[in-house]
C-alpha positions in Angstrom: 13.9 -17.3 2.4 12.2 -15.6 -0.5 9.6 -12.8 -0.7 7.0 -15.3 -1.9 7.3 -17.3 1.3 6.1 -14.4 3.6 4.2 -12.0 1.4 0.5 -11.4 1.7 -1.2 -13.0 -1.2 -4.8 -11.8 -0.7 -4.3 -8.1 -1.3 -7.0 -5.5 -1.3 -6.6 -3.1 -4.3 -8.2 0.1 -5.6 -9.2 1.1 -9.1 -7.8 4.4 -10.6 -11.2 6.0 -10.4 -12.2 5.0 -6.9 -13.0 7.8 -4.5 -10.5 8.6 -1.7 -13.4 7.8 0.7 -13.3 4.2 -0.5 -9.5 4.0 0.2 -10.1 5.5 3.6 -12.8 3.0 4.4 -10.8 0.0 3.3 -7.7 1.1 5.3 -9.7 1.7 8.4 -11.8 -1.5 8.2 -8.9 -3.7 7.2 -6.4 -1.9 9.5 -4.0 -1.7 6.6 -1.6 1.1 5.6 -1.0 0.6 1.8 -3.3 -0.1 -1.1 -2.0 -1.0 -4.6 -3.9 0.7 -7.4 -4.6 -1.4 -10.4 -6.0 -0.9 -13.9 -7.1 -4.0 -15.7 -5.0 -6.2 -13.4 -1.8 -4.1 -13.9 -0.2 -2.2 -11.0 -0.3 1.5 -11.8 0.2 3.1 -8.4 0.0 2.8 -4.7 -1.7 4.9 -2.0 -0.8 4.9 1.7 -2.4 6.3 4.8 0.1 9.2 4.6 -1.1 10.0 1.1 -4.7 10.1 2.3 -3.7 12.4 5.2 -1.9 14.8 2.9 -4.7 14.8 0.4 -7.3 15.5 3.0 -7.5 19.3 2.9 -10.6 19.2 5.0 -8.9 17.7 8.0 -6.0 20.1 7.7 -8.4 23.0 7.8 -10.0 21.7 11.0 -13.3 20.6 9.6 -15.2 17.7 11.1 -15.3 14.1 10.0 -18.5 14.7 7.9 -16.9 17.5 5.9 -13.7 15.5 5.5 -15.7 12.5 4.2 -17.6 14.7 1.7 -14.3 16.2 0.4 -12.8 12.7 0.0 -15.8 11.7 -2.2 -14.8 14.4 -4.7 -11.2 13.2 -5.2 -10.2 10.2 -7.3 -7.4 7.8 -6.1 -5.5 8.6 -9.4 -5.2 12.2 -8.3 -3.1 11.4 -5.1 -1.6 8.0 -5.7 2.1 7.5 -6.1 2.6 6.3 -9.7 6.3 5.5 -9.6 6.0 2.3 -7.6 9.0 0.4 -6.4 8.3 -3.3 -6.8 10.0 -6.6 -6.1 10.0 -10.2 -7.5 8.6 -13.1 -5.6 12.0 -14.8 -6.0 13.9 -12.0 -4.3 15.5 -12.7 -0.9 13.7 -11.2 2.1 17.0 -9.4 3.0 16.8 -7.6 -0.4 13.3 -6.5 0.2 14.3 -5.1 3.6 17.2 -3.2 2.1 15.1 -1.7 -0.7 12.5 -0.6 1.9 15.2 1.0 4.0 16.9 2.7 1.1 13.7 4.1 -0.4 12.1 4.8 3.0 9.0 2.9 2.1 6.8 0.6 4.1 5.9 -2.0 1.5 6.7 -3.5 -1.8 4.1 -4.8 -4.3 5.2 -8.2 -5.5 5.1 -8.4 -9.3 5.3 -11.5 -11.5 5.0 -11.3 -15.3 3.7 -7.8 -14.9 0.9 -8.8 -12.6 0.4 -8.0 -8.9 0.6 -11.2 -7.0 1.2 -10.0 -3.4 2.5 -7.4 -1.1 5.4 -7.5 1.4 5.5 -5.0 4.2 8.0 -4.0 6.9 5.7 -5.8 9.4 6.0 -9.1 7.4 9.8 -8.8 7.4 9.9 -7.9 11.1 7.6 -10.8 11.9 9.8 -13.2 9.9 13.0 -12.1 11.8 11.3 -12.3 15.2 9.9 -15.8 14.6 13.3 -16.9 13.2 15.0 -15.8 16.3 12.7 -18.0 18.4 10.5 -15.2 19.6 
């Protein structure tokens, strides 16, 4: 089985200049943990819930939700995103994707074809595949 067979194709993305508050809203509303960052269709970074948490100085200092939100409006995604993104081909085996995620200690891999983001595979996608394959 290949990455392309189980990846999520309809991926929410962020722009480099989006505010962190936009990332926070998308993650909360969509119940997702990773958002690729694109610039003119090209993957340039990724941001996770963990990145948002670390960047949220307001929450670390014990301020309320309103103060945290105001702070997040002043920070651009490009300031906190991870820009050295580990990616994978849609033709790669699911086992390879799982191994890469384990070795790199990451929860997802953007799927790239000809330089363009075409999907995202997460640890949940891989776990679901193995559970369903086992008849569960």
